[in-house]
TORTOR-640787 format. One record per residue: chain; residue in one letter; x, y, z of N, C-alpha, C in turn. Coordinates in nm, 2 decimals, always signed. Layout:
<atom><c>A</c><r>A</r><n_xx>X</n_xx><n_yy>Y</n_yy><n_zz>Z</n_zz><ca_xx>X</ca_xx><ca_yy>Y</ca_yy><ca_zz>Z</ca_zz><c_xx>X</c_xx><c_yy>Y</c_yy><c_zz>Z</c_zz></atom>
...
***
This chain:
<atom><c>A</c><r>M</r><n_xx>+7.29</n_xx><n_yy>+2.49</n_yy><n_zz>-7.33</n_zz><ca_xx>+7.35</ca_xx><ca_yy>+2.40</ca_yy><ca_zz>-7.23</ca_zz><c_xx>+7.24</c_xx><c_yy>+2.34</c_yy><c_zz>-7.15</c_zz></atom>
<atom><c>A</c><r>T</r><n_xx>+7.25</n_xx><n_yy>+2.21</n_yy><n_zz>-7.14</n_zz><ca_xx>+7.15</ca_xx><ca_yy>+2.13</ca_yy><ca_zz>-7.06</ca_zz><c_xx>+7.21</c_xx><c_yy>+2.08</c_yy><c_zz>-6.93</c_zz></atom>
<atom><c>A</c><r>T</r><n_xx>+7.12</n_xx><n_yy>+2.07</n_yy><n_zz>-6.83</n_zz><ca_xx>+7.16</ca_xx><ca_yy>+2.02</ca_yy><ca_zz>-6.70</ca_zz><c_xx>+7.13</c_xx><c_yy>+1.88</c_yy><c_zz>-6.69</c_zz></atom>
<atom><c>A</c><r>Q</r><n_xx>+7.22</n_xx><n_yy>+1.79</n_yy><n_zz>-6.66</n_zz><ca_xx>+7.19</ca_xx><ca_yy>+1.65</ca_yy><ca_zz>-6.65</ca_zz><c_xx>+7.20</c_xx><c_yy>+1.61</c_yy><c_zz>-6.50</c_zz></atom>
<atom><c>A</c><r>E</r><n_xx>+7.11</n_xx><n_yy>+1.51</n_yy><n_zz>-6.47</n_zz><ca_xx>+7.11</ca_xx><ca_yy>+1.46</ca_yy><ca_zz>-6.33</ca_zz><c_xx>+7.23</c_xx><c_yy>+1.37</c_yy><c_zz>-6.32</c_zz></atom>
<atom><c>A</c><r>P</r><n_xx>+7.30</n_xx><n_yy>+1.38</n_yy><n_zz>-6.20</n_zz><ca_xx>+7.41</ca_xx><ca_yy>+1.30</ca_yy><ca_zz>-6.18</ca_zz><c_xx>+7.37</c_xx><c_yy>+1.15</c_yy><c_zz>-6.17</c_zz></atom>
<atom><c>A</c><r>S</r><n_xx>+7.46</n_xx><n_yy>+1.07</n_yy><n_zz>-6.21</n_zz><ca_xx>+7.44</ca_xx><ca_yy>+0.92</ca_yy><ca_zz>-6.20</ca_zz><c_xx>+7.47</c_xx><c_yy>+0.88</c_yy><c_zz>-6.06</c_zz></atom>
<atom><c>A</c><r>L</r><n_xx>+7.38</n_xx><n_yy>+0.80</n_yy><n_zz>-6.00</n_zz><ca_xx>+7.39</ca_xx><ca_yy>+0.76</ca_yy><ca_zz>-5.86</ca_zz><c_xx>+7.41</c_xx><c_yy>+0.61</c_yy><c_zz>-5.86</c_zz></atom>
<atom><c>A</c><r>D</r><n_xx>+7.49</n_xx><n_yy>+0.56</n_yy><n_zz>-5.76</n_zz><ca_xx>+7.52</ca_xx><ca_yy>+0.42</ca_yy><ca_zz>-5.74</ca_zz><c_xx>+7.43</c_xx><c_yy>+0.36</c_yy><c_zz>-5.63</c_zz></atom>
<atom><c>A</c><r>F</r><n_xx>+7.34</n_xx><n_yy>+0.45</n_yy><n_zz>-5.58</n_zz><ca_xx>+7.24</ca_xx><ca_yy>+0.40</ca_yy><ca_zz>-5.48</ca_zz><c_xx>+7.11</c_xx><c_yy>+0.48</c_yy><c_zz>-5.49</c_zz></atom>
<atom><c>A</c><r>A</r><n_xx>+7.01</n_xx><n_yy>+0.42</n_yy><n_zz>-5.44</n_zz><ca_xx>+6.87</ca_xx><ca_yy>+0.48</ca_yy><ca_zz>-5.45</ca_zz><c_xx>+6.81</c_xx><c_yy>+0.51</c_yy><c_zz>-5.31</c_zz></atom>
<atom><c>A</c><r>A</r><n_xx>+6.88</n_xx><n_yy>+0.47</n_yy><n_zz>-5.20</n_zz><ca_xx>+6.82</ca_xx><ca_yy>+0.50</ca_yy><ca_zz>-5.07</ca_zz><c_xx>+6.93</c_xx><c_yy>+0.50</c_yy><c_zz>-4.97</c_zz></atom>
<atom><c>A</c><r>L</r><n_xx>+6.91</n_xx><n_yy>+0.57</n_yy><n_zz>-4.86</n_zz><ca_xx>+6.99</ca_xx><ca_yy>+0.57</ca_yy><ca_zz>-4.74</ca_zz><c_xx>+6.91</c_xx><c_yy>+0.52</c_yy><c_zz>-4.62</c_zz></atom>
<atom><c>A</c><r>S</r><n_xx>+6.97</n_xx><n_yy>+0.43</n_yy><n_zz>-4.55</n_zz><ca_xx>+6.90</ca_xx><ca_yy>+0.38</ca_yy><ca_zz>-4.43</ca_zz><c_xx>+6.96</c_xx><c_yy>+0.45</c_yy><c_zz>-4.30</c_zz></atom>
<atom><c>A</c><r>I</r><n_xx>+6.88</n_xx><n_yy>+0.51</n_yy><n_zz>-4.22</n_zz><ca_xx>+6.93</ca_xx><ca_yy>+0.58</ca_yy><ca_zz>-4.10</ca_zz><c_xx>+6.88</c_xx><c_yy>+0.49</c_yy><c_zz>-3.98</c_zz></atom>
<atom><c>A</c><r>D</r><n_xx>+6.97</n_xx><n_yy>+0.44</n_yy><n_zz>-3.91</n_zz><ca_xx>+6.94</ca_xx><ca_yy>+0.36</ca_yy><ca_zz>-3.79</ca_zz><c_xx>+6.88</c_xx><c_yy>+0.45</c_yy><c_zz>-3.68</c_zz></atom>
<atom><c>A</c><r>S</r><n_xx>+6.79</n_xx><n_yy>+0.40</n_yy><n_zz>-3.60</n_zz><ca_xx>+6.73</ca_xx><ca_yy>+0.47</ca_yy><ca_zz>-3.50</ca_zz><c_xx>+6.83</c_xx><c_yy>+0.52</c_yy><c_zz>-3.39</c_zz></atom>
<atom><c>A</c><r>N</r><n_xx>+6.94</n_xx><n_yy>+0.45</n_yy><n_zz>-3.37</n_zz><ca_xx>+7.04</ca_xx><ca_yy>+0.49</ca_yy><ca_zz>-3.28</ca_zz><c_xx>+7.10</c_xx><c_yy>+0.62</c_yy><c_zz>-3.32</c_zz></atom>
<atom><c>A</c><r>I</r><n_xx>+7.11</n_xx><n_yy>+0.64</n_yy><n_zz>-3.45</n_zz><ca_xx>+7.17</ca_xx><ca_yy>+0.77</ca_yy><ca_zz>-3.50</ca_zz><c_xx>+7.07</c_xx><c_yy>+0.88</c_yy><c_zz>-3.47</c_zz></atom>
<atom><c>A</c><r>L</r><n_xx>+6.94</n_xx><n_yy>+0.86</n_yy><n_zz>-3.49</n_zz><ca_xx>+6.84</ca_xx><ca_yy>+0.96</ca_yy><ca_zz>-3.46</ca_zz><c_xx>+6.85</c_xx><c_yy>+1.00</c_yy><c_zz>-3.31</c_zz></atom>
<atom><c>A</c><r>R</r><n_xx>+6.85</n_xx><n_yy>+0.89</n_yy><n_zz>-3.22</n_zz><ca_xx>+6.85</ca_xx><ca_yy>+0.92</ca_yy><ca_zz>-3.08</ca_zz><c_xx>+6.98</c_xx><c_yy>+0.98</c_yy><c_zz>-3.04</c_zz></atom>
<atom><c>A</c><r>G</r><n_xx>+7.09</n_xx><n_yy>+0.93</n_yy><n_zz>-3.09</n_zz><ca_xx>+7.22</ca_xx><ca_yy>+0.99</ca_yy><ca_zz>-3.06</ca_zz><c_xx>+7.24</c_xx><c_yy>+1.14</c_yy><c_zz>-3.10</c_zz></atom>
<atom><c>A</c><r>Q</r><n_xx>+7.16</n_xx><n_yy>+1.18</n_yy><n_zz>-3.20</n_zz><ca_xx>+7.16</ca_xx><ca_yy>+1.32</ca_yy><ca_zz>-3.24</ca_zz><c_xx>+7.05</c_xx><c_yy>+1.39</c_yy><c_zz>-3.18</c_zz></atom>
<atom><c>A</c><r>R</r><n_xx>+6.98</n_xx><n_yy>+1.33</n_yy><n_zz>-3.09</n_zz><ca_xx>+6.87</ca_xx><ca_yy>+1.39</ca_yy><ca_zz>-3.01</ca_zz><c_xx>+6.76</c_xx><c_yy>+1.44</c_yy><c_zz>-3.11</c_zz></atom>
<atom><c>A</c><r>Y</r><n_xx>+6.74</n_xx><n_yy>+1.37</n_yy><n_zz>-3.22</n_zz><ca_xx>+6.64</ca_xx><ca_yy>+1.40</ca_yy><ca_zz>-3.32</ca_zz><c_xx>+6.65</c_xx><c_yy>+1.55</c_yy><c_zz>-3.37</c_zz></atom>
<atom><c>A</c><r>N</r><n_xx>+6.77</n_xx><n_yy>+1.60</n_yy><n_zz>-3.37</n_zz><ca_xx>+6.80</ca_xx><ca_yy>+1.73</ca_yy><ca_zz>-3.41</ca_zz><c_xx>+6.82</c_xx><c_yy>+1.74</c_yy><c_zz>-3.56</c_zz></atom>
<atom><c>A</c><r>F</r><n_xx>+6.71</n_xx><n_yy>+1.76</n_yy><n_zz>-3.63</n_zz><ca_xx>+6.72</ca_xx><ca_yy>+1.77</ca_yy><ca_zz>-3.78</ca_zz><c_xx>+6.76</c_xx><c_yy>+1.92</c_yy><c_zz>-3.82</c_zz></atom>
<atom><c>A</c><r>D</r><n_xx>+6.78</n_xx><n_yy>+2.01</n_yy><n_zz>-3.72</n_zz><ca_xx>+6.82</ca_xx><ca_yy>+2.15</ca_yy><ca_zz>-3.76</ca_zz><c_xx>+6.97</c_xx><c_yy>+2.17</c_yy><c_zz>-3.75</c_zz></atom>
<atom><c>A</c><r>G</r><n_xx>+7.04</n_xx><n_yy>+2.07</n_yy><n_zz>-3.72</n_zz><ca_xx>+7.19</ca_xx><ca_yy>+2.08</ca_yy><ca_zz>-3.71</ca_zz><c_xx>+7.26</c_xx><c_yy>+1.95</c_yy><c_zz>-3.71</c_zz></atom>
<atom><c>A</c><r>G</r><n_xx>+7.39</n_xx><n_yy>+1.96</n_yy><n_zz>-3.73</n_zz><ca_xx>+7.47</ca_xx><ca_yy>+1.83</ca_yy><ca_zz>-3.73</ca_zz><c_xx>+7.44</c_xx><c_yy>+1.75</c_yy><c_zz>-3.85</c_zz></atom>
<atom><c>A</c><r>I</r><n_xx>+7.47</n_xx><n_yy>+1.62</n_yy><n_zz>-3.83</n_zz><ca_xx>+7.47</ca_xx><ca_yy>+1.52</ca_yy><ca_zz>-3.94</ca_zz><c_xx>+7.32</c_xx><c_yy>+1.51</c_yy><c_zz>-3.99</c_zz></atom>
<atom><c>A</c><r>L</r><n_xx>+7.22</n_xx><n_yy>+1.52</n_yy><n_zz>-3.91</n_zz><ca_xx>+7.09</ca_xx><ca_yy>+1.50</ca_yy><ca_zz>-3.96</ca_zz><c_xx>+7.05</c_xx><c_yy>+1.62</c_yy><c_zz>-4.05</c_zz></atom>
<atom><c>A</c><r>K</r><n_xx>+7.10</n_xx><n_yy>+1.74</n_yy><n_zz>-4.03</n_zz><ca_xx>+7.07</ca_xx><ca_yy>+1.85</ca_yy><ca_zz>-4.11</ca_zz><c_xx>+7.13</c_xx><c_yy>+1.82</c_yy><c_zz>-4.25</c_zz></atom>
<atom><c>A</c><r>Q</r><n_xx>+7.23</n_xx><n_yy>+1.75</n_yy><n_zz>-4.26</n_zz><ca_xx>+7.29</ca_xx><ca_yy>+1.72</ca_yy><ca_zz>-4.39</ca_zz><c_xx>+7.20</c_xx><c_yy>+1.63</c_yy><c_zz>-4.48</c_zz></atom>
<atom><c>A</c><r>L</r><n_xx>+7.10</n_xx><n_yy>+1.57</n_yy><n_zz>-4.42</n_zz><ca_xx>+7.01</ca_xx><ca_yy>+1.49</ca_yy><ca_zz>-4.50</ca_zz><c_xx>+6.93</c_xx><c_yy>+1.58</c_yy><c_zz>-4.60</c_zz></atom>
<atom><c>A</c><r>E</r><n_xx>+6.93</n_xx><n_yy>+1.71</n_yy><n_zz>-4.58</n_zz><ca_xx>+6.86</ca_xx><ca_yy>+1.81</ca_yy><ca_zz>-4.67</ca_zz><c_xx>+6.91</c_xx><c_yy>+1.80</c_yy><c_zz>-4.81</c_zz></atom>
<atom><c>A</c><r>Q</r><n_xx>+7.04</n_xx><n_yy>+1.76</n_yy><n_zz>-4.82</n_zz><ca_xx>+7.10</ca_xx><ca_yy>+1.76</ca_yy><ca_zz>-4.96</ca_zz><c_xx>+7.02</c_xx><c_yy>+1.66</c_yy><c_zz>-5.05</c_zz></atom>
<atom><c>A</c><r>F</r><n_xx>+6.95</n_xx><n_yy>+1.57</n_yy><n_zz>-4.99</n_zz><ca_xx>+6.87</ca_xx><ca_yy>+1.47</ca_yy><ca_zz>-5.07</ca_zz><c_xx>+6.73</c_xx><c_yy>+1.51</c_yy><c_zz>-5.10</c_zz></atom>
<atom><c>A</c><r>K</r><n_xx>+6.69</n_xx><n_yy>+1.63</n_yy><n_zz>-5.05</n_zz><ca_xx>+6.55</ca_xx><ca_yy>+1.68</ca_yy><ca_zz>-5.08</ca_zz><c_xx>+6.54</c_xx><c_yy>+1.71</c_yy><c_zz>-5.23</c_zz></atom>
<atom><c>A</c><r>G</r><n_xx>+6.44</n_xx><n_yy>+1.65</n_yy><n_zz>-5.29</n_zz><ca_xx>+6.42</ca_xx><ca_yy>+1.68</ca_yy><ca_zz>-5.43</ca_zz><c_xx>+6.50</c_xx><c_yy>+1.58</c_yy><c_zz>-5.52</c_zz></atom>
<atom><c>A</c><r>S</r><n_xx>+6.58</n_xx><n_yy>+1.50</n_yy><n_zz>-5.46</n_zz><ca_xx>+6.66</ca_xx><ca_yy>+1.40</ca_yy><ca_zz>-5.54</ca_zz><c_xx>+6.58</c_xx><c_yy>+1.27</c_yy><c_zz>-5.55</c_zz></atom>
<atom><c>A</c><r>P</r><n_xx>+6.63</n_xx><n_yy>+1.18</n_yy><n_zz>-5.63</n_zz><ca_xx>+6.57</ca_xx><ca_yy>+1.05</ca_yy><ca_zz>-5.64</ca_zz><c_xx>+6.60</c_xx><c_yy>+0.96</c_yy><c_zz>-5.52</c_zz></atom>
<atom><c>A</c><r>V</r><n_xx>+6.70</n_xx><n_yy>+1.00</n_yy><n_zz>-5.43</n_zz><ca_xx>+6.74</ca_xx><ca_yy>+0.92</ca_yy><ca_zz>-5.32</ca_zz><c_xx>+6.63</c_xx><c_yy>+0.92</c_yy><c_zz>-5.21</c_zz></atom>
<atom><c>A</c><r>Q</r><n_xx>+6.59</n_xx><n_yy>+0.81</n_yy><n_zz>-5.16</n_zz><ca_xx>+6.49</ca_xx><ca_yy>+0.80</ca_yy><ca_zz>-5.05</ca_zz><c_xx>+6.57</c_xx><c_yy>+0.78</c_yy><c_zz>-4.92</c_zz></atom>
<atom><c>A</c><r>I</r><n_xx>+6.52</n_xx><n_yy>+0.84</n_yy><n_zz>-4.82</n_zz><ca_xx>+6.57</ca_xx><ca_yy>+0.83</ca_yy><ca_zz>-4.68</ca_zz><c_xx>+6.48</c_xx><c_yy>+0.73</c_yy><c_zz>-4.61</c_zz></atom>
<atom><c>A</c><r>L</r><n_xx>+6.54</n_xx><n_yy>+0.62</n_yy><n_zz>-4.56</n_zz><ca_xx>+6.46</ca_xx><ca_yy>+0.52</ca_yy><ca_zz>-4.49</ca_zz><c_xx>+6.50</c_xx><c_yy>+0.51</c_yy><c_zz>-4.34</c_zz></atom>
<atom><c>A</c><r>Q</r><n_xx>+6.40</n_xx><n_yy>+0.50</n_yy><n_zz>-4.26</n_zz><ca_xx>+6.43</ca_xx><ca_yy>+0.47</ca_yy><ca_zz>-4.11</ca_zz><c_xx>+6.35</c_xx><c_yy>+0.35</c_yy><c_zz>-4.08</c_zz></atom>
<atom><c>A</c><r>P</r><n_xx>+6.41</n_xx><n_yy>+0.23</n_yy><n_zz>-4.10</n_zz><ca_xx>+6.34</ca_xx><ca_yy>+0.11</ca_yy><ca_zz>-4.08</ca_zz><c_xx>+6.30</c_xx><c_yy>+0.09</c_yy><c_zz>-3.93</c_zz></atom>
<atom><c>A</c><r>D</r><n_xx>+6.19</n_xx><n_yy>+0.02</n_yy><n_zz>-3.90</n_zz><ca_xx>+6.15</ca_xx><ca_yy>-0.01</ca_yy><ca_zz>-3.77</ca_zz><c_xx>+6.19</c_xx><c_yy>-0.16</c_yy><c_zz>-3.75</c_zz></atom>
<atom><c>A</c><r>V</r><n_xx>+6.31</n_xx><n_yy>-0.18</n_yy><n_zz>-3.69</n_zz><ca_xx>+6.36</ca_xx><ca_yy>-0.31</ca_yy><ca_zz>-3.67</ca_zz><c_xx>+6.35</c_xx><c_yy>-0.35</c_yy><c_zz>-3.52</c_zz></atom>
***
C-alpha cells in the first residue's frame, strides 16, 4: 500500500496582519494554532506587508 499526497487546489494561504493582531499573535492557541496543519505540506503561509 502506498501513501499519496492529497491533491490541493491552492498553494498558499495569506494571513492578514489584522488577524494576527486580533489573535494577539497567539500561535499557541485558537485559529493561529490551526496553521500547524500545514507544517511539512507544500502549502506556504504568507503574511504580506501591505
